[in-house]
C-alpha positions, 0 to 999 in steps of 0.5 A, spaced: 907 549 497 909 551 504 902 552 507 903 547 511 908 543 514 913 539 510 916 532 513 924 532 513 927 526 510 934 528 510 940 534 512 947 533 510 952 537 509 955 539 501 960 536 498 965 539 494 963 536 488 955 538 490 957 545 492 960 547 484 955 543 481 950 548 484 954 554 483 953 552 475 946 552 476 945 558 479 948 562 473 944 558 469 939 559 472 940 567 475 945 569 469 944 577 472 947 575 479 954 575 476 960 572 479 961 575 485 953 574 486 953 567 486 960 567 490 956 571 495 950 566 495 953 559 494 960 561 498 966 557 497 968 555 504 962 557 509 958 551 511 951 549 507 947 544 507 942 539 503 936 538 506 931 534 502 924 534 504 917 532 503 912 537 502 904 536 505 902 534 498 907 529 496 912 533 492 920 531 494 923 539 494 931 539 496 933 545 500 939 548 500 941 552 507 947 557 508 947 561 515 941 557 518 936 560 512 934 556 506 936 560 500 935 556 495 929 550 493 930 545 487 923 542 485 922 538 478 930 540 477 928 547 477 931 552 483 928 557 485 930 563 490 927 564 497 924 570 499 931 570 504 935 571 498 930 575 494 931 581 499 938 581 499 938 581 490 931 584 490 931 585 482 933 578 481 926 576 478 921 580 473 916 584 479 909 584 480 906 588 485 899 586 490 895 589 496 897 589 502 890 585 503 891 580 499 898 576 502 893 573 508 890 569 502 897 568 499 899 565 505 895 561 507 896 557 500 893 561 494 894 563 487 894 570 486 889 572 481 890 578 476 884 582 479 889 584 484 895 586 481 896 593 481 898 596 474 905 600 475 904 607 469 910 603 465 906 597 464 906 590 466 913 587 466 914 582 460 914 575 461 912 568 458 908 563 461 912 559 466 917 564 468 918 565 475 916 571 477 918 575 485 910 578 488 911 585 493 906 589 495 904 596 495 910 601 498 916 596 498 919 593 493 922 587 498 919 581 495 913 576 499 912 571 494 914 566 488 910 564 483 911 561 476 906 566 470 901 562 468 900 566 462 904 570 458 903 578 459 900 580 453 894 574 455 893 577 461 892 583 458 888 581 453 884 578 458 883 584 462 887 582 468 881 577 469 882 569 472 889 567 475 895 570 474 900 566 478 902 560 481 904 561 488 910 557 490 913 560 496 911 566 501 913 569 506 910 567 512 910 559 510 912 554 513 919 554 508 920 562 511 919 559 518 925 554 518 929 560 517 931 565 522 923 568 521 926 575 520 921 580 517 922 583 510 926 589 510 924 596 507 925 597 499 923 604 497 919 603 490 923 606 485 920 612 482 917 608 477 913 605 482 910 611 485 903 612 480 898 617 481 892 613 480 887 617 479 890 620 473 895 616 469 892 613 463 891 606 463 893 605 470 887 601 475 883 607 479 884 606 487 877 605 487 874 604 495 870 598 492 875 595 488 880 595 495 873 591 499 872 586 493 879 585 495 877 581 501 873 577 498 878 575 492 876 566 491 884 566 490 883 558 487 887 553 489 887 554 497 881 555 499 881 548 504 889 552 506 886 558 507 881 556 513 886 553 517 891 559 515 886 565 517 886 565 524 894 566 525 895 570 518 890 575 520 893 577 526 900 578 523 902 585 518 908 586 513 912 591 516 914 593 509 907 594 507 907 599 512 906 607 511 911 609 515 918 607 512 922 607 518 918 599 520 924 594 518 929 590 522 935 594 519 932 600 515 937 607 517 934 611 521 933 618 516 936 622 522 942 617 523 948 619 519 951 612 519 950 608 512 946 601 512 953 599 510 956 602 517 951 600 521 951 592 519 959 593 520 958 595 527 952 590 529 957 584 526 962 587 531 958 587 537 954 581 536 961 577 535 965 582 541 959 579 545 960 573 543 967 572 545 966 575 552 959 572 554 958 565 550 964 562 546 970 558 552 977 556 553 974 549 552 970 549 546 976 551 542 978 549 537 971 552 534 968 552 526 967 558 524 961 556 521 959 554 528 961 561 532 957 564 527 951 559 528 951 558 535 954 564 538 955 571 534 947 571 531 945 568 538 948 575 540 944 580 536 939 585 539 932 584 539 929 587 533 935 587 529 938 582 523 944 581 522 947 580 515 954 580 513 952 580 506 950 587 507 957 589 511 963 592 508 966 584 510 961 581 505 964 575 507 966 571 515 972 569 513 973 577 511 971 579 517 975 574 521 981 575 518 980 583 520 979 580 527 986 576 527 990 582 524 988 585 530 990 579 533 983 578 538 983 571 535 987 567 530 983 562 526 986 556 522 985 552 516 985 545 521 982 541 515 981 541 507 977 547 506 975 548 513 977 554 518 976 554 525 978 559 531 984 556 534 985 561 540 982 567 543 985 573 547 980 574 552 985 579 555 985 584 549 983 590 550 977 590 545 973 585 549 975 587 556 972 593 554 966 591 551 960 593 556 955 587 556 948 590 553 942 588 559 937 583 556 930 586 555 925 583 559 921 581 553 927 577 550 927 574 557 920 571 557 921 569 550 928 566 551 924 560 555 921 557 550 927 558 544 931 554 541 937 558 546 934 555 552 940 550 555 938 542 555 939 539 561 940 531 561 936 527 566 938 524 572 939 517 572 940 513 578 939 506 579 934 502 584 933 495 587 926 492 588 925 488 595 923 481 592 919 476 596 925 472 598 927 477 601 922 480 605 924 477 612 930 481 611 928 487 610 920 487 614 924 489 620 926 496 616 919 497 615 919 495 608 915 490 604 915 485 597 916 490 591 919 496 595 924 500 592 930 503 595 936 506 593 944 502 593 945 507 600 939 504 604 940 497 602 946 497 606 944 501 612 938 495 612 943 490 612 948 492 618 943 495 622 940 488 621 946 484 623 948 490 628 941 489 632 942 480 631 948 480 634 951 477 627 958 481 627 964 476 630 967 478 636 974 476 634 973 479 627 968 485 626 970 485 618 966 478 618 958 477 619 955 470 621 950 469 617 943 466 622 938 463 618 934 468 614 941 472 612 943 465 609 936 464 605 937 471 602 945 470 600 947 463 599 947 458 594 944 452 595 950 448 595 953 454 601 947 452 605 951 447 610 959 450 608 959 457 609 957 460 616 961 467 616 962 473 610 966 478 610 962 485 609 963 487 602 961 480 600 955 480 604 953 487 602 955 484 594 950 478 595 945 482 597 944 488 592 945 481 587 939 478 589 935 484 590 931 485 582 934 491 579 930 498 577 932 505 575 929 512 576 930 517 570 928 525 573 928 531 569 929 538 571 923 540 574 918 534 572 917 528 578 922 522 577 920 517 574 922 509 576 922 503 572 923 497 573 929 493 569 935 494 568 937 500 565 940 498 558 945 502 554 942 507 548 946 503 542 949 506 535 951 501 530 952 503 523 949 497 518 949 497 511 942 497 507 942 496 500 946 501 497 947 506 503 950 506 510 944 507 515 945 509 523 941 505 527 939 508 534 936 503 539 934 504 546 933 512 547 926 511 548 927 509 556 930 514 557 924 518 555 927 521 548 
């Protein structure tokens, strides 16, 4: 479904009533989560967005985004978890195993065929037609795809494991996954029953080299068109969890390290927290929404190759962690509006902040940062200019300018001043007045003033000259050649208008600034 790019219709913060309804829908769809699991998945106070989009085939999909990652998506009133959610709850759905070679085809939009399944010694999970299932790779229990069973388990076995097994909806490396932080699946060790001796267990699928070779040529239905477009991209990527080395994965604990995964996550969270306060948050940013602090500052301080997941820490929630930091008097958190917490004060002289040593960025991260979303935005430099019209050519020709020449305001003033001094037009009795010769009179006076006005003050003369010139402007972006346009600079106009039953914002004039 998400093998190709989708089109976003809207992206809004969730309302309180919608949040409660979503929790109820999650409980109904996934009763095994329990109350605590639902509270962690759909937090009560943390930022949660509703993104409505259209898939490339026209399907209307609603995606729920938390912490920058899509956690759930809704299609035809059915709720589905994303791979980001399943990595935290790997046992949420019945799990079927396939070979690593098949992943490339699934990412391309193909469905999973039954010959690609690996049958464990305990047998296949019992599912009915239409049940939602997770798909994992051999050697790693972290799901890489989500699909709907095309037949029941008994029908799969009766068919001799031939035909379409699952209609795949979402996979690791598809465009829905790319809309998140693009993290790789963690390494989750298979359960004891997931390590079959395939050559000895009765009823299991033998590890025949010829069969594995056939996996490369599986005619997986429904994705042939997408496979050709994604073949080059997917063919270059490997799944960390599919490696024989169990240490592959962002936060897999080192067997030689005495610290548990939770302790490592606590340490990483505090490190990113202190780094963000010391380098990124300024006094002018306060008060700062806690959700903005996490998404825009804390996550961006995570070291390269690591993945920060608060749910895997001992705090479980951002609010609990910030309460602990408030008890240590590092920050002060207040609820400025109902249900929305903000950081209102930071003690930058606290020993934990002053003693924190900022890690040096690696050369790789510096290169990547050049095109990343963290690159600071530099607004364009907009400068008003003036064009010489035909009626004022005589005034400017002595300075080497002709009709259509583009000048800055300062250049116009200097040209007029030099012209007046060169032609002895400055009044001898009053230096603030300029006598008007025929050229100046034609340039700055109206017809009714031609025989009545013989002198003008300097400021009036310069103002009239600028007013008679044709307006223009220059837009210069950092690192790019300036662009000059004729005409007045029109401001960007934002208006709120009622259309049918909806209020919509209309923005006009931004194209003049090449946005």
